C-alpha positions in Angstrom: -4.2 -26.0 -18.0 -5.1 -24.5 -21.4 -8.8 -25.0 -22.3 -9.7 -22.2 -24.8 -7.3 -20.2 -26.9 -6.1 -17.0 -25.3 -7.2 -13.7 -26.7 -6.6 -10.2 -25.4 -10.3 -9.5 -25.5 -11.1 -12.7 -23.7 -8.6 -11.9 -21.0 -10.1 -8.4 -20.5 -13.6 -9.9 -20.3 -12.6 -12.4 -17.7 -10.8 -9.9 -15.5 -13.7 -7.5 -15.7 -16.0 -10.4 -14.9 -14.2 -11.3 -11.6 -14.4 -7.7 -10.6 -18.1 -7.6 -11.4 -19.2 -11.0 -10.1 -16.9 -11.2 -7.2 -16.7 -7.7 -5.6 -13.4 -6.6 -4.3 -12.8 -4.6 -1.1 -10.5 -2.4 -3.1 -13.3 -1.1 -5.3 -16.5 -1.9 -3.5 -15.6 -1.7 0.2 -17.1 -4.2 2.6 -20.5 -4.4 1.0 -22.0 -6.9 -1.4 -19.9 -9.8 -0.1 -16.5 -8.3 -1.0 -15.1 -9.2 2.4 -15.6 -12.9 3.4 -13.6 -13.6 6.6 -12.8 -17.2 7.4 -10.4 -19.8 5.9 -12.8 -22.7 5.0 -13.4 -21.7 1.4 -9.7 -20.9 0.8 -8.5 -24.2 2.4 -10.9 -26.1 0.2 -9.7 -24.4 -3.0 -6.0 -24.8 -1.9 -6.7 -28.5 -1.5 -8.4 -28.7 -4.9 -5.4 -27.0 -6.5 -3.0 -29.6 -5.0 -1.8 -27.5 -2.0 0.6 -25.2 -4.0 1.6 -23.2 -0.9 3.5 -26.3 0.4 5.9 -26.1 -2.5 7.7 -22.9 -1.6 9.1 -21.2 1.6 7.1 -18.1 2.6 7.3 -14.9 4.5 3.9 -13.7 5.8 3.4 -10.0 6.4 0.6 -8.1 8.1 0.3 -4.6 9.5 -1.8 -1.4 9.3 0.9 0.6 7.3 4.2 -0.3 5.8 3.5 -3.9 4.8 3.7 -3.2 1.1 7.0 -1.4 1.3 8.5 -4.1 3.6 7.2 -6.9 1.3 8.7 -5.2 -1.8 12.0 -4.4 -0.1 12.4 -8.0 1.0 11.4 -9.3 -2.4 13.9 -7.0 -4.1 16.7 -8.1 -1.7 15.9 -11.8 -2.4 15.9 -11.2 -6.1 19.3 -9.3 -5.9 20.7 -12.3 -4.0 19.7 -14.8 -6.7 16.6 -16.2 -4.8 13.7 -17.0 -7.1 11.0 -15.0 -5.3 7.3 -14.6 -5.6 5.5 -11.5 -4.3 1.8 -11.2 -3.5 0.5 -7.8 -2.5 -2.7 -5.7 -2.7 -4.2 -3.5 -3.8 -3.0 -2.9 -7.3 -2.7 0.6 -8.8 -2.7 0.4 -12.6 -2.9 -3.3 -13.6 -4.6 -6.2 -11.8 -1.5 -8.3 -12.4 0.6 -6.1 -10.1 -0.7 -8.2 -7.2 1.3 -11.2 -8.4 5.0 -10.9 -9.3 7.9 -13.4 -9.8 11.4 -11.8 -9.6 9.6 -8.4 -10.2 7.7 -9.6 -13.3 3.9 -9.6 -13.3 1.9 -12.7 -13.8 1.3 -13.3 -17.6 -2.1 -12.5 -19.0 -2.2 -16.0 -20.5 -1.8 -17.6 -17.1 -4.6 -15.5 -15.6 -6.8 -16.4 -18.5 -6.1 -20.1 -18.3 -6.5 -20.2 -14.5 -9.9 -18.4 -14.6 -11.3 -20.4 -17.5 -10.2 -23.7 -15.8 -11.5 -22.9 -12.4 -14.4 -20.5 -12.9 -17.1 -23.2 -12.4 -15.6 -24.3 -9.1 -15.1 -20.7 -8.0 -18.7 -19.8 -8.8 -20.1 -22.9 -7.1 -18.2 -22.3 -3.9 -18.9 -18.5 -3.9 -15.3 -17.4 -3.4 -14.4 -13.8 -2.9 -12.3 -11.7 -5.2 -9.4 -11.9 -2.8 -9.6 -15.6 -2.4 -9.5 -16.0 -6.1 -6.4 -13.9 -6.5 -4.7 -15.5 -3.5 -5.2 -19.0 -4.9 -4.1 -17.9 -8.3 -0.9 -16.4 -6.9 0.0 -19.5 -4.9 -0.6 -21.9 -7.9 1.5 -19.7 -10.2 4.3 -19.4 -7.7 4.3 -23.2 -7.4 4.2 -23.8 -11.2 7.0 -21.3 -11.8 9.3 -22.9 -9.2 9.4 -20.0 -6.7 11.9 -20.8 -4.0 10.4 -18.2 -1.6 7.1 -16.3 -1.7 6.5 -13.1 0.2 2.8 -12.9 1.0 1.1 -9.7 2.2 -2.3 -10.1 4.0 -5.3 -8.3 2.6 -7.0 -7.4 5.8 -6.2 -8.2 9.4 -4.5 -11.6 9.6 -6.3 -14.3 11.7 -9.2 -14.7 9.2 -7.4 -13.4 6.1 -7.3 -15.7 3.0 -3.5 -15.8 3.0 -3.4 -17.3 6.5 -3.7 -20.8 5.1 0.1 -20.7 5.0 0.9 -23.6 7.3 4.5 -23.0 8.2 6.1 -19.8 6.9 9.8 -19.1 7.5 9.0 -15.8 9.2 5.9 -13.8 10.2 6.1 -10.0 10.2 3.8 -7.3 11.6 4.9 -3.9 10.5 2.8 -1.5 12.5 -0.6 -1.2 14.3 -3.0 1.7 13.7 -6.7 2.4 13.8 -8.0 1.4 10.4 -10.9 -0.9 9.3 -12.1 -0.6 12.9 -15.5 -2.0 12.1 -13.9 -5.2 10.9 -10.9 -5.6 13.2 -11.7 -3.8 16.4 -11.9 -0.3 17.8 -8.7 -0.4 19.9 -5.0 -1.0 19.1 -5.0 -4.1 21.2 -8.0 -5.6 19.4 -6.4 -4.9 16.0 -3.1 -6.3 17.2 -4.8 -9.5 18.2 -6.3 -10.0 14.7 -3.0 -9.4 13.0 -1.1 -11.7 15.4 -3.4 -14.4 14.1 -0.6 -15.1 11.5 1.8 -16.3 14.2 2.6 -20.0 13.8 4.0 -22.6 16.1 7.8 -22.4 16.4 8.0 -19.8 13.5 10.0 -16.6 14.3 7.7 -13.6 14.6 9.0 -10.0 14.0 7.0 -6.9 15.0 8.2 -3.6 13.6 7.1 -1.3 16.5 6.7 -2.0 20.2 3.9 -0.2 21.8 2.4 -0.3 25.4 -1.1 -1.2 24.0 0.0 -3.9 21.6 3.2 -5.5 23.0 1.3 -7.4 25.7 -1.0 -8.8 23.1 1.8 -10.0 20.9 3.5 -11.6 23.9 0.3 -13.4 24.8 -0.2 -14.6 21.2 3.4 -15.9 21.0 2.6 -18.5 23.7 2.9 -21.1 20.9 6.7 -20.9 21.4 7.2 -18.7 18.4 10.3 -16.6 19.1 9.1 -12.9 19.2 11.3 -9.9 18.3 10.7 -6.2 17.9 12.6 -4.5 15.1 12.8 -1.2 17.0 14.5 -3.0 19.9 17.0 -4.7 17.7 20.2 -3.4 16.1 20.3 -5.3 12.8 23.7 -6.2 11.5 23.5 -3.7 8.6 21.8 -0.9 10.6 25.1 1.0 11.0 24.7 1.8 7.2 21.1 2.9 7.5 21.7 6.6 6.9 23.6 5.9 3.6 21.0 3.4 2.6 18.1 5.8 3.2 19.8 8.5 1.2 20.3 6.2 -1.8 16.9 4.4 -1.7 14.4 5.0 -4.5 11.7 4.7 -1.9 11.8 8.1 -0.2 8.7 8.3 2.0 9.4 9.6 5.5 8.3 6.3 7.1 10.9 4.3 5.2 13.4 4.5 8.1 11.1 2.4 10.2 10.4 0.0 7.3 14.1 -0.3 6.6 14.8 -1.3 10.2 12.1 -4.0 10.0 13.5 -5.3 6.7 17.1 -5.5 8.0 15.9 -7.2 11.2 13.9 -9.7 9.0 17.0 -10.5 6.9 19.0 -11.2 10.1 16.3 -13.7 11.2 16.1 -15.3 7.7 19.7 -15.6 6.6 20.4 -18.3 9.2 17.5 -20.4 8.0 17.6 -23.1 5.3 16.9 -21.6 1.9 18.0 -18.1 2.8 21.8 -18.4 3.0 22.1 -16.1 -0.1 20.9 -13.2 2.1 24.3 -13.3 3.8 25.6 -11.5 0.7 25.5 -8.0 2.2 26.4 -6.1 -1.0 23.6 -7.8 -2.9 21.1 -7.2 -0.1 21.9 -3.5 -0.1 21.7 -3.3 -3.9 18.3 -4.9 -3.8 16.9 -2.6 -1.0 18.2 0.6 -2.6 16.6 -0.2 -5.9 13.3 -1.6 -4.7 11.0 0.6 -6.7 13.0 -0.1 -9.9 13.3 -3.9 -9.3 9.7 -4.4 -8.3 8.1 -1.7 -10.5 6.7 -0.4 -7.2 4.5 2.7 -7.4 2.7 5.1 -5.2 5.0 5.4 -2.1 6.2 9.0 -2.0 6.7 8.6 -5.7 8.1 11.5 -7.7 6.0 12.0 -10.8 7.6 15.2 -12.0 10.4 17.7 -11.1 9.1 20.7 -13.1 6.8 21.2 -11.3 7.7 19.0 -8.4 4.9 16.4 -7.9 4.8 13.6 -5.3 2.2 10.9 -5.0 1.5 8.5 -2.1 -1.2 6.0 -1.5 -1.2 6.5 2.3 -4.9 6.7 3.2 -5.4 6.5 7.0 -4.6 9.0 9.7 -1.4 7.2 10.7 0.1 7.3 7.2 -1.3 10.7 6.2 -0.2 12.3 9.4 3.4 11.3 8.7 3.2 12.5 5.1 1.6 15.9 6.0 4.2 16.5 8.8 7.0 15.8 6.3 5.6 18.2 3.7 5.3 20.9 6.3 8.9 20.3 7.3 10.1 20.6 3.7 8.3 23.9 3.3 9.6 25.2 6.6 13.1 24.3 5.6 12.7 26.4 2.4 13.0 23.4 0.0 9.6 24.4 -1.4 7.8 27.7 -1.4 4.3 26.4 -0.8 2.2 23.3 -0.7 -0.7 22.3 -3.1 -2.5 19.1 -2.0 -4.7 17.1 -4.4 -6.8 14.9 -2.1 -9.5 12.3 -2.3 -10.8 9.8 0.2 -13.0 6.7 0.3 -16.3 7.1 2.1 -15.5 4.4 4.6 -12.4 6.1 5.9 -12.3 8.2 9.1 -12.1 11.6 7.6 -12.8 13.2 10.9 -9.5 11.8 12.2 -7.6 13.1 9.2 -8.9 16.7 9.0 -7.0 17.9 12.1 -3.7 16.6 10.5 -4.1 18.6 7.3 -1.5 21.4 7.0 -3.0 24.8 7.6 -1.0 26.8 5.1 -1.7 24.7 2.0 -3.9 25.0 -1.1 -6.4 22.1 -1.2 -7.9 20.7 -4.4 -10.4 18.0 -3.4 -11.5 15.3 -5.8 -13.1 11.9 -6.2 -11.8 9.0 -8.3 -14.2 7.0 -10.4 -15.1 4.2 -8.0 -18.3 3.6 -6.0 -16.5 3.9 -2.6 -15.3 7.4 -3.2 -16.5 10.3 -1.1 -17.8 13.1 -3.4 -15.4 16.0 -3.7 -17.9 18.6 -2.6 -18.7 16.6 0.5 -15.0 16.5 1.4 -14.8 20.3 0.8 -17.8 21.0 3.0 -16.6 18.8 5.8 -13.1 20.4 5.6 -14.5 23.9 5.7 -16.9 23.1 8.5 -14.0 21.8 10.5 -11.9 24.9 9.7 -14.9 27.2 10.4 -15.3 25.5 13.8 -11.6 26.4 14.4 -12.4 30.0 13.5 -10.4 29.8 10.3 -12.7 29.8 7.3 -16.4 30.0 6.4 -18.6 28.2 3.9 -19.2 29.5 0.4 -21.6 28.8 -2.5 -20.7 26.6 -5.4 -19.2 28.1 -8.5 -20.4 27.1 -12.0 -18.7 24.7 -14.3 -18.2 21.8 -11.9 -15.9 23.8 -9.7 -16.7 24.5 -6.1 -14.5 27.0 -4.4 -14.4 28.4 -0.9 -11.5 30.7 -1.3 -8.6 31.1 -3.7 -6.9 28.3 -1.8 -9.7 25.7 -1.5 -11.3 23.9 -4.5 -13.2 20.8 -5.4 -13.3 19.0 -8.8 -15.4 16.1 -9.8 -12.5 14.3 -11.6 -8.9 13.6 -10.7 -7.8 14.8 -14.1 -9.4 18.2 -13.5 -7.9 18.4 -10.0 -4.4 17.6 -11.3 -4.7 20.1 -14.1 -5.8 22.8 -11.6 -2.8 21.9 -9.4 -0.4 22.2 -12.3 -2.0 25.6 -13.3 -1.7 27.0 -9.8 1.9 25.8 -9.5 2.8 27.5 -12.8 1.2 30.7 -11.6 3.0 30.6 -8.2 6.3 29.9 -9.9 5.9 32.9 -12.2 5.0 35.2 -9.3 8.1 33.9 -7.4 10.3 34.4 -10.4 9.2 38.0 -10.8 9.7 38.9 -7.1 12.8 36.9 -6.4 16.3 38.1 -6.1 19.2 36.7 -8.2 18.9 33.4 -6.3 16.5 31.0 -7.8 13.2 30.7 -5.8 12.1 27.5 -4.2 9.3 25.8 -6.3 5.9 24.9 -5.0 5.3 21.2 -4.1 2.3 19.3 -5.4 1.2 16.3 -3.3 -1.4 13.8 -4.7 -2.9 11.3 -2.3 -5.5 10.3 0.2 -6.4 7.1 -1.7 -4.9 4.5 -3.9 -7.5 5.3 -6.5 -6.6 9.0 -6.7 -3.0 8.0 -7.3 -4.0 5.4 -9.8 -5.9 7.9 -11.9 -3.1 10.5 -11.6 -0.2 8.3 -12.5 -1.1 8.0 -16.3 -1.3 11.8 -16.6 2.5 12.0 -16.0 3.6 9.2 -18.2 
């Protein structure tokens, strides 16, 4: 496929070019043609590439939250069992190539370069979206590298998602249903469930992570195609009796991982009796893979510990469902005395439902609002003012004027900075000050440290991660 010699500079130009010329939902939201629902363009490109998706078995995963964790855990389990496994996920955090992995290794820069130089004219002529380009690239790479199985995460929804050209996956999985991207997928849980159930295929087993009165009827209606339908929360997977020990050892420690683990173990039970998946009957290897998912897959941003002195966690959960679970878990940790206080570095995209998130934010926390360097980001001062307006309406706090030097502060516990770096530096400074105060006032027993949480957006986490390397 080589056309022109690879250079690092040439690779960087091409990757920057597909971000610029073919807007991505990750960076640009749903404007400027970044989201192009429908399968026609993708089907045409897949045919032009020689139908690479037909050369490997696949597991197709959709869901509002949890699909990235479930996909990575399944891929890690397959790798541990000796299955040559491809993994396609989105969005990426630090490197564009994180989206495409084979046995945990990212797609080589040389392959990206060759694919784009070979197919750019076709891509441009047919006006593909960024996500269609990356999906097709992943499928062709998996086929070229002899992947036995590919675990494919949808980008948005399911029915009209580019990944839904998969003709006959071995299993379809829907992790959870929540209210997110409502303007694209529907304003009710039932409507969103219907879109995600669009990945169900004739006679292909379908697994849903959570049963719910508003969605279960939809899934049952959509499974009319004689696809066997199961709910993970109604199953007792064969390895579930070990779940407490697994959760304790796992390097993914988000509070939601118990639900995700149940879905993964249920999926393995459904897969290991199928052709091509017999290796998953090796329980020891399966558990080893699941326990070391973050390490095996180089998986970032899910309740990830960035530092222990001070204690810093980062999580890319960005909607009310995910953030509500995270905030509740942090309040629990403080209430239990594991941490003395909570410092939250928070940023959000302008297209997210901040009004649904504000009531979930812990009351007794210090907030440092910020905005990552992407067009979609909601300005930090706007987050602060909406936050304080909400709190004022609840008779808690009042508005305050901006302070000089790029810092806006309402009180000693509410701040806004225009960059993630500044916000993180402020959080670390506050944590040091609190620790010193606690040390001076504590008895002989060591005081519990403050907890710093960085999140609200993938982009906030992406800009924070390098500060701790």
